[in-house]
Each structure stands twice: as structure tokens, then as C-alpha cells.
C-alpha positions in Angstrom: 0.0 0.0 0.0 1.3 3.4 -0.9 1.8 6.2 1.6 -0.8 8.1 -0.4 -3.4 5.4 0.2 -2.4 4.9 3.9 -2.9 8.7 4.4 -6.5 8.2 3.2 -6.2 10.0 -0.1 -7.7 8.6 -3.3 -6.5 9.2 -6.8 -9.9 10.5 -7.9 -10.6 13.1 -5.2 -8.8 16.4 -5.5 -6.4 17.1 -2.6 -8.3 20.3 -1.7 -11.4 18.2 -1.0 -9.7 15.6 1.1 -10.4 15.8 4.9 -7.7 17.7 6.7 -7.1 19.1 10.1 -5.5 22.3 11.4 -4.4 23.6 14.8 -4.7 27.4 14.7 -3.5 29.9 17.2 -4.6 33.5 16.8 -2.8 36.4 18.5 -3.7 40.1 18.9 -6.8 41.7 20.5 -8.9 38.5 20.2 -10.3 38.0 23.7 -13.3 40.0 25.0 -14.2 41.1 21.4 -16.4 38.3 20.3 -13.7 36.4 18.4 -14.8 32.9 19.5 -18.4 33.6 18.3 -16.9 35.1 15.1 -14.7 32.0 14.6 -17.8 29.8 15.2 -19.8 31.6 12.5 -16.8 31.4 10.1 -16.1 27.7 10.7 -19.8 26.6 10.5 -20.2 28.7 7.4 -17.5 26.7 5.7 -18.8 23.4 7.0 -15.9 22.8 9.4 -16.0 20.8 12.6 -13.9 21.2 15.8 -13.8 24.0 18.3 -12.4 27.2 19.5 -11.3 28.4 23.0 -9.5 31.2 24.8 -6.0 30.5 26.0 -4.7 31.8 29.3 -2.1 34.0 27.6 -4.7 36.1 25.7 -4.6 34.1 22.4 -7.4 32.1 20.9 -6.9 28.4 19.8 -8.9 26.5 17.1 -8.9 22.9 16.2 -10.7 22.4 12.9 -11.3 19.6 10.5 -12.9 19.6 7.0 -11.9 19.9 3.4 -8.5 21.7 3.1 -9.9 24.3 0.7 -12.6 25.1 3.3 -10.0 25.5 6.1 -7.9 27.8 3.8 -11.0 29.9 3.0 -11.8 30.1 6.7 -8.2 31.2 7.5 -8.6 34.2 5.3 -11.6 35.4 7.3 -10.0 34.5 10.7 -7.1 36.7 9.8 -9.4 39.7 9.6 -11.4 38.9 12.7 -14.5 40.7 14.1 -14.9 44.5 14.0 -13.8 45.0 17.6 -10.8 42.7 17.3 -7.3 43.1 15.9 -5.5 40.0 14.7 -1.7 40.4 14.6 -0.6 36.8 14.0 -2.1 33.4 13.0 -0.1 30.2 13.4 -1.4 27.2 11.5 -0.2 23.6 12.0 -1.6 21.3 9.4 -2.4 17.7 10.5 -4.4 14.7 9.5 -8.2 14.8 10.2 -9.1 12.5 13.1 -12.9 12.4 12.6 -13.4 12.9 16.3 -15.6 16.0 15.9 -19.2 16.0 14.8 -19.9 19.8 15.0 -18.1 23.0 15.7 -18.2 24.2 19.4 -17.1 27.0 21.6 -15.1 25.4 24.3 -15.1 26.9 27.8 -12.7 26.3 30.7 -12.8 22.6 31.7 -14.9 21.5 28.7 -14.1 18.1 27.1 -12.8 18.9 23.7 -13.1 15.4 22.3 -16.9 15.1 22.0 -17.3 17.9 19.5 
């Protein structure tokens, strides 16, 4: 079996439509400005699953899964942010989709992130 098949890719489905995952960390004025609600609207609008939460250091973290093209489109909007926010940096780590999420959620302190 080729590495391509082991990774879950098929020869007939374009790579942009293959399920992918991304761990995204957003810096700037992104807490207390509605960024999580904004990220929720963006992600669900692009058909993504996963979640978003505030980090203790003032950044916002997202774990998303869906077609790579949809994640890339969402990233363009996440870089802009809500009107009251100001995004200064977005770090994206691409990863394989796990299939563990069934919806997109806003995670709060102590919430179980694995149940989507």
C-alpha cells in the first residue's frame, strides 16, 4: 500500500477536497471582542467541525477539520477577525483529520474537547 493510500487519499478526489485538520492559534486583541463567536460563524459557514477556546495567555486556539480548501478559506476570514478585534498573527499547523468531531463548538474552561 502506498503512503498516499495509507494517508486516506484517493486518486480520484482532489487534494483540496480531502479531509484535513489544522491547529490554529490567533494572536492580537482576540479576547473580549467576540472572536470565538466570530470563529464559530466562520467555521460553520465553511462546513468545518472542531472547536475554539481562549488560552490563558490572551490568544485564541482553534482545532478544525474539514476539506483543506474550506479551512484555507476560513483562515482568510479568521485573519481579519471581528470588527472589535485586531489579529496580529495566525499560526497554523496542518495535521491529518481525526474524525473525532461532529460539530463546531465554543469550548469553555474545563470542557471536554473530544466530544465535538
